[in-house]
C-alpha positions as CSV (number, residue, x, y, z in Angstrom):
1,M,-63.0,110.6,44.8
2,A,-66.0,108.6,45.9
3,A,-67.8,109.5,42.6
4,R,-64.8,108.4,40.5
5,A,-64.7,105.1,42.5
6,A,-68.4,104.5,41.8
7,V,-67.9,105.2,38.1
8,R,-65.0,102.8,37.9
9,K,-67.1,100.1,39.7
10,A,-70.0,100.6,37.4
11,A,-67.7,100.4,34.4
12,A,-66.3,97.2,35.6
13,V,-69.6,95.5,36.1
14,P,-70.4,94.8,32.4
15,E,-67.1,92.9,32.1
16,A,-68.3,90.1,34.4
17,P,-70.9,88.4,32.2
18,P,-68.5,87.7,29.3
19,Q,-66.1,86.1,31.8
20,H,-69.0,84.0,33.2
21,Q,-70.1,83.1,29.8
22,Q,-66.6,82.0,28.8
23,I,-66.4,79.7,31.9
24,S,-69.7,78.1,31.1
25,H,-68.6,77.6,27.5
26,T,-65.6,75.7,28.5
27,K,-67.8,73.3,30.5
28,L,-69.8,72.4,27.5
29,S,-69.7,68.8,26.3
30,A,-68.4,67.9,22.8
31,D,-72.0,67.3,21.5
32,D,-73.2,70.7,22.9
33,E,-70.2,72.5,21.5
34,W,-70.8,70.9,18.1
35,K,-74.5,72.0,18.2
36,L,-73.5,75.5,19.2
37,Q,-71.1,75.7,16.2
38,Q,-73.9,74.5,13.9
39,E,-76.3,77.1,15.2
40,K,-73.7,79.9,14.6
41,M,-73.1,78.6,11.1
42,H,-76.8,78.6,10.3
43,K,-77.2,82.1,11.6
44,M,-74.2,83.2,9.6
45,H,-75.5,81.8,6.3
46,R,-79.2,82.7,6.9
47,G,-80.6,84.7,4.0
48,H,-77.9,83.6,1.5
49,E,-80.0,81.1,-0.4
50,S,-79.4,82.6,-3.8
51,M,-75.7,82.7,-3.2
52,H,-75.7,79.1,-2.2
53,V,-77.5,78.2,-5.4
54,E,-74.9,79.9,-7.4
55,M,-72.1,78.1,-5.6
56,I,-73.8,74.7,-6.2
57,L,-74.2,75.5,-9.9
58,I,-70.5,76.4,-10.1
59,F,-69.5,73.2,-8.4
60,L,-71.7,71.1,-10.7
61,C,-70.3,72.8,-13.8
62,A,-66.8,72.3,-12.5
63,L,-67.5,68.6,-12.0
64,V,-68.8,68.2,-15.5
65,V,-66.0,70.1,-17.2
66,A,-63.3,68.2,-15.1
67,Q,-64.8,64.9,-15.9
68,V,-64.8,65.6,-19.7
69,L,-61.2,66.9,-19.6
70,L,-60.0,63.9,-17.6
71,V,-61.7,61.4,-19.9
72,Q,-60.1,63.0,-22.9
73,W,-56.8,63.1,-21.2
74,R,-57.0,59.4,-20.3
75,Q,-58.0,58.4,-23.8
76,R,-55.3,60.3,-25.6
77,H,-52.4,60.1,-23.1
78,C,-53.2,57.2,-20.8
79,R,-49.7,56.7,-19.4
80,S,-49.2,60.4,-18.3
81,Y,-52.7,60.3,-16.8
82,N,-52.0,57.3,-14.8
83,L,-48.7,58.6,-13.5
84,V,-50.2,62.0,-12.5
85,T,-53.1,60.3,-10.9
86,L,-50.9,58.1,-8.9
87,L,-48.8,61.0,-7.8
88,Q,-51.9,62.9,-6.7
89,M,-53.1,59.9,-4.7
90,W,-49.7,59.6,-3.0
91,V,-49.2,63.3,-2.1
92,V,-52.7,64.7,-1.4
93,P,-53.6,62.4,1.5
94,L,-50.1,63.1,3.0
95,Y,-50.8,66.9,3.0
96,F,-54.1,66.5,4.8
97,T,-52.6,63.9,7.2
98,I,-49.9,66.3,8.3
99,K,-52.3,69.2,8.5
100,L,-54.9,67.4,10.6
101,Y,-52.3,65.4,12.7
102,W,-53.5,62.0,11.7
103,W,-50.4,60.2,12.9
104,R,-51.8,56.7,12.6
105,F,-52.5,57.1,8.9
106,L,-49.1,58.7,8.5
107,S,-47.3,55.7,10.1
108,M,-49.2,53.3,7.8
109,W,-48.6,55.5,4.8
110,G,-44.8,55.5,5.7
111,M,-44.6,51.7,6.0
112,F,-46.5,51.2,2.8
113,S,-44.3,53.7,0.9
114,V,-41.1,52.1,2.2
115,V,-41.9,48.5,1.3
116,T,-43.6,49.5,-2.1
117,S,-40.5,51.6,-3.0
118,Y,-38.3,48.6,-2.4
119,I,-40.6,46.4,-4.5
120,L,-40.6,49.0,-7.3
121,F,-36.8,49.2,-7.1
122,R,-36.5,45.4,-7.5
123,A,-39.0,45.4,-10.4
124,T,-37.1,48.0,-12.4
125,R,-33.7,46.5,-12.1
126,K,-31.9,45.0,-15.1
127,P,-31.2,42.2,-15.3
128,L,-34.3,41.1,-13.6
129,S,-34.0,38.4,-10.9
130,G,-36.0,35.3,-11.4
131,R,-37.5,35.7,-7.9
132,T,-38.6,39.3,-8.4
133,P,-41.9,38.7,-10.3
134,R,-43.3,36.4,-7.6
135,L,-42.1,38.7,-4.9
136,V,-43.9,41.6,-6.6
137,Y,-47.1,39.8,-7.1
138,K,-47.1,38.3,-3.6
139,W,-46.7,41.8,-2.0
140,F,-49.4,43.4,-4.1
141,L,-51.7,40.5,-3.7
142,L,-51.3,40.8,0.0
143,I,-52.1,44.5,-0.1
144,Y,-55.1,43.7,-2.3
145,K,-56.6,41.1,0.1
146,L,-55.9,43.3,3.1
147,S,-57.6,46.3,1.5
148,Y,-60.5,44.1,0.5
149,A,-60.9,42.9,4.1
150,F,-60.7,46.5,5.5
151,G,-63.2,47.7,3.0
152,V,-65.7,44.9,3.8
153,V,-65.3,45.4,7.6
154,G,-65.7,49.2,7.2
155,Y,-68.8,48.8,5.1
156,L,-70.4,46.3,7.5
157,A,-69.6,48.6,10.5
158,I,-71.3,51.5,8.8
159,M,-74.4,49.4,7.9
160,F,-74.6,48.0,11.5
161,T,-74.4,51.5,12.9
162,M,-77.1,52.8,10.6
163,C,-79.4,49.8,11.6
164,G,-78.7,50.3,15.3
165,F,-76.9,47.0,15.8
166,N,-74.1,48.8,17.7
167,L,-76.5,49.1,20.7
168,F,-76.3,45.4,21.2
169,F,-72.5,45.7,21.8
170,K,-72.9,48.8,23.9
171,V,-70.8,50.8,21.5
172,K,-71.6,54.5,20.8
173,A,-72.9,55.3,17.4
174,R,-70.2,57.9,16.8
175,D,-67.4,55.4,17.7
176,S,-68.7,52.6,15.5
177,M,-69.3,55.0,12.6
178,D,-65.8,56.5,12.9
179,F,-64.4,52.9,12.9
180,G,-66.4,52.0,9.8
181,I,-65.4,55.1,7.9
182,I,-61.7,54.8,8.7
183,S,-61.6,51.1,7.8
184,L,-63.5,51.8,4.5
185,F,-61.1,54.6,3.7
186,Y,-58.0,52.5,4.4
187,G,-59.3,49.7,2.3
188,L,-60.2,51.9,-0.7
189,Y,-57.1,54.0,-0.6
190,Y,-54.5,51.3,-0.2
191,G,-56.4,49.1,-2.7
192,V,-56.2,51.8,-5.4
193,M,-52.6,52.5,-4.6
194,G,-51.6,48.8,-4.7
195,R,-53.3,48.2,-8.0
196,D,-51.7,51.2,-9.6
197,F,-48.2,50.3,-8.4
198,A,-48.8,46.7,-9.4
199,E,-49.6,47.8,-13.0
200,I,-46.4,49.9,-13.2
201,C,-44.3,46.9,-11.9
202,S,-46.0,44.6,-14.3
203,D,-45.2,46.7,-17.3
204,Y,-41.5,47.1,-16.3
205,M,-41.0,43.4,-15.5
206,A,-42.8,42.1,-18.6
207,S,-40.9,44.5,-20.9
208,T,-37.6,43.5,-19.2
209,I,-38.2,39.8,-19.6
210,G,-39.0,40.5,-23.2
211,F,-42.1,38.4,-23.8
212,Y,-44.4,41.5,-23.6
213,S,-44.3,44.9,-25.2
214,G,-46.9,47.5,-24.7
215,S,-46.4,49.2,-28.0
216,G,-44.9,46.7,-30.3
217,M,-43.8,43.1,-30.9
218,P,-42.1,41.1,-28.1
219,T,-38.3,41.1,-28.2
220,R,-38.1,37.3,-27.3
221,S,-40.0,34.3,-28.6
222,L,-41.8,32.2,-26.1
223,S,-40.5,28.7,-25.8
224,D,-42.5,25.7,-24.7
225,G,-42.8,25.3,-21.0
226,I,-41.9,28.9,-20.1
227,C,-44.1,31.3,-18.3
228,A,-44.3,34.7,-20.2
229,V,-45.0,36.6,-16.9
230,C,-42.0,35.5,-14.8
231,G,-39.8,33.9,-17.5
232,Q,-39.4,30.7,-15.4
233,K,-39.9,27.1,-16.4
234,I,-43.3,25.5,-15.8
235,I,-42.9,22.3,-13.9
236,V,-46.5,21.2,-13.3
237,E,-48.3,19.9,-16.3
238,L,-51.8,21.1,-17.2
239,D,-53.5,17.9,-16.1
240,E,-51.6,17.6,-12.9
241,E,-52.4,18.9,-9.5
242,G,-49.6,21.0,-8.1
243,L,-48.7,21.2,-4.4
244,I,-48.3,25.0,-4.4
245,E,-49.9,26.2,-7.6
246,N,-51.3,24.8,-10.8
247,T,-50.6,25.5,-14.5
248,Y,-53.1,27.6,-16.4
249,Q,-53.8,27.8,-20.1
250,L,-55.5,30.7,-21.7
251,S,-57.8,30.5,-24.7
252,C,-54.8,31.4,-27.0
253,N,-53.2,28.1,-25.8
254,H,-50.3,29.9,-24.0
255,I,-49.6,28.4,-20.6
256,F,-48.6,30.2,-17.4
257,H,-48.1,29.6,-13.7
258,E,-51.6,30.1,-12.2
259,F,-50.3,32.5,-9.6
260,C,-48.5,34.6,-12.3
261,I,-51.5,34.9,-14.6
262,R,-53.9,35.7,-11.8
263,G,-51.5,38.4,-10.6
264,W,-51.1,39.7,-14.1
265,C,-54.9,39.9,-14.8
266,I,-56.5,40.7,-11.4
267,V,-53.8,42.6,-9.5
268,G,-51.9,44.1,-12.4
269,K,-55.1,45.1,-14.3
270,K,-54.1,43.4,-17.5
271,Q,-56.9,41.7,-19.4
272,T,-54.8,40.4,-22.3
273,C,-52.3,37.6,-22.8
274,P,-48.8,38.6,-21.7
275,Y,-47.4,37.3,-25.0
276,C,-49.9,37.6,-27.8
277,K,-52.2,40.3,-26.3
278,E,-55.3,38.2,-26.9
279,K,-58.2,39.3,-24.6
280,V,-58.4,37.1,-21.5
281,D,-61.7,35.6,-20.5
282,L,-61.7,36.4,-16.8
283,K,-65.1,34.7,-16.3
284,R,-63.6,31.4,-17.3
285,M,-60.5,32.0,-15.2
286,I,-62.4,32.9,-12.1
287,S,-64.6,29.9,-11.5
288,N,-64.8,30.3,-7.7
289,P,-67.7,32.6,-6.8
290,W,-65.7,34.0,-3.9
291,E,-63.0,35.1,-6.2
292,R,-65.5,36.9,-8.4
293,T,-66.1,39.3,-5.5
294,H,-62.4,40.2,-5.5
295,F,-62.6,41.0,-9.2
296,L,-65.7,43.2,-8.7
297,Y,-63.9,44.9,-5.9
298,G,-61.0,45.7,-8.2
299,Q,-63.4,47.3,-10.6
300,I,-64.9,49.4,-7.8
301,L,-61.4,50.6,-6.9
302,D,-60.9,51.7,-10.5
303,W,-64.1,53.7,-10.4
304,L,-63.3,55.4,-7.1
305,R,-59.8,56.5,-8.3
306,Y,-61.4,59.7,-9.6
307,L,-62.9,60.6,-6.2
308,V,-59.7,60.0,-4.3
309,A,-57.2,61.7,-6.7
310,W,-59.1,64.4,-8.5
311,Q,-62.0,65.4,-6.3
312,P,-59.9,67.6,-4.0
313,V,-58.5,69.4,-7.1
314,V,-62.0,70.1,-8.4
315,I,-63.1,71.3,-4.9
316,G,-60.0,73.6,-4.7
317,I,-60.7,75.1,-8.2
318,T,-64.4,75.6,-7.2
319,Q,-63.4,77.4,-4.0
320,G,-61.0,79.6,-6.0
321,I,-63.8,80.6,-8.5
322,N,-66.2,81.3,-5.6
323,Y,-63.5,83.5,-3.9
324,S,-62.9,85.4,-7.1
325,L,-66.6,86.1,-7.5
326,G,-67.0,87.2,-3.9
327,L,-69.2,84.2,-2.9
328,E,-68.9,82.9,0.6
């Protein structure tokens, strides 16, 4: 009996170190736990350099092929490309938000979706109310300016953190960098979404009013003193200074409310006259240098649409190829 008790006691001794190790692991700080995970990952992938090179080559080939296919799709079927891209941008972040429990982004996404759905509903009604075009452009112009502000603040926060300026305000580098990345993401994401929805609303409203047709001739003739964007009468003359907004004349001699034509060209991404489709000289329209930055920001949003909408799809396809080839 004494011998059996000694054997049991000896067998129980090796179980103690793992329990002690688990207790010490729970006492690790967040930085130490992150370093420990990085060390485990490096040990796991050590000696797999050739496999990693194959995975990088597959990813680069997938990027090139995807870019060629998307460019061809956009050139041949622009409308379907824009709709599918907008759907991708609306659904993909929602999936990751629910999966990663980002409730703050989910709440903002919900508010944006509700208000934008109402705006889209008003823009697609027939007959179109005379107040709807201004309501649409005011909402999307607000989204555009807010996204621009968030993007600038996020970029400055990231630059300040990289330069070490966060130490003057006694802010941790991780906190300031997280704030900058989140602000920049909010600005870019909602900026792209707002411009895409504004373009859809612009097409619907303009075709409903009848002064614009994307594929053919307008169904109505433009009378003197009528704005072709909103269909309302122009009260302020060209040479007069308006209290709220002025009247603007394009190079084709068609006149519009200044707010309407700016919303049409900058927010709605239309670079042609709403009536005769003559190309608009945006450089002459945007004389204020501060407004030129808004126009450049809009171009950046168009360039980043591919990264937001289609990059997760390309990465998913690449992971599927790697899995089928046995690459880890």
